[in-house]
C-alpha positions in Angstrom: 97.6 86.4 96.4 94.6 84.8 93.8 91.2 86.8 93.5 89.6 83.9 95.6 91.6 85.0 98.5 91.3 88.8 97.5 87.4 88.0 97.4 87.6 86.6 100.3 89.6 89.3 102.5 86.8 91.7 101.2 84.0 89.5 103.2 83.3 86.9 100.8 82.9 82.9 101.7 85.1 80.9 99.4 81.6 79.5 97.6 80.9 83.1 97.1 84.2 84.2 95.8 83.6 81.1 93.3 79.9 82.4 92.3 81.4 86.3 91.3 84.2 85.0 89.5 82.1 82.6 87.7 79.7 85.1 87.1 82.2 87.6 85.6 83.5 89.5 89.4 86.9 91.4 88.2 90.0 92.4 90.5 91.8 94.4 89.0 95.9 95.0 90.8 96.1 98.5 92.2 99.2 99.7 90.8 97.8 98.5 87.0 93.9 100.0 87.9 95.7 103.5 88.8 98.2 103.7 86.1 96.0 102.7 83.3 93.2 103.9 84.9 92.2 106.5 81.6 92.6 103.2 79.3 90.0 101.6 81.4 87.3 104.2 81.5 87.9 105.1 77.7 87.7 100.9 77.0 84.1 101.0 79.7 82.8 104.1 77.8 82.3 106.1 80.7 82.0 109.3 80.8 83.3 112.4 82.5 81.2 112.7 85.3 81.4 109.3 86.0 84.9 109.4 86.4 84.5 111.6 88.6 83.2 108.6 91.3 86.1 106.1 90.4 88.6 108.4 90.6 87.2 109.9 94.5 87.4 105.4 94.9 91.0 105.3 94.0 91.8 108.8 95.9 90.1 107.5 98.6 90.3 103.9 98.9 86.2 104.0 99.8 84.7 101.5 97.3 82.1 103.0 94.6 78.9 101.4 94.1 79.1 97.6 93.3 83.4 97.7 93.5 85.4 96.2 96.5 88.6 97.2 97.9 91.3 95.3 99.3 94.5 96.3 101.2 97.4 94.3 102.5 101.1 94.6 103.1 100.9 97.8 101.4 99.4 96.4 97.9 96.0 97.5 97.2 93.3 95.7 95.2 90.2 96.8 93.2 86.9 94.4 92.2 84.2 95.0 90.3 81.6 92.4 91.8 78.9 91.3 88.8 76.1 90.7 90.8 
C-alpha cells in the first residue's frame, strides 16, 4: 500500500494526497508507531500531558488533531498531516 493510497482511504483525492506528502505529511505503519511510541514522543519533544492525547488516539483509534487513522484488512496506519 502506498502513502498516496493510504491518504486517499482517509478521504483525500489523489492530488490532495500528493500535495500533503509534498508538504511533509507522514504516514506511519501502525505496529511501528505503537512499538516505538515513546521514542517518537521523545524525538518530537512531547511532554507527558500531551502524550496522553496521542496514547488515547492509539487506544481508541480516534485521530488526534491534524492526524488521520486508516484501518484496512487488519492493518492500521497513522497519518501526521502537515497542513
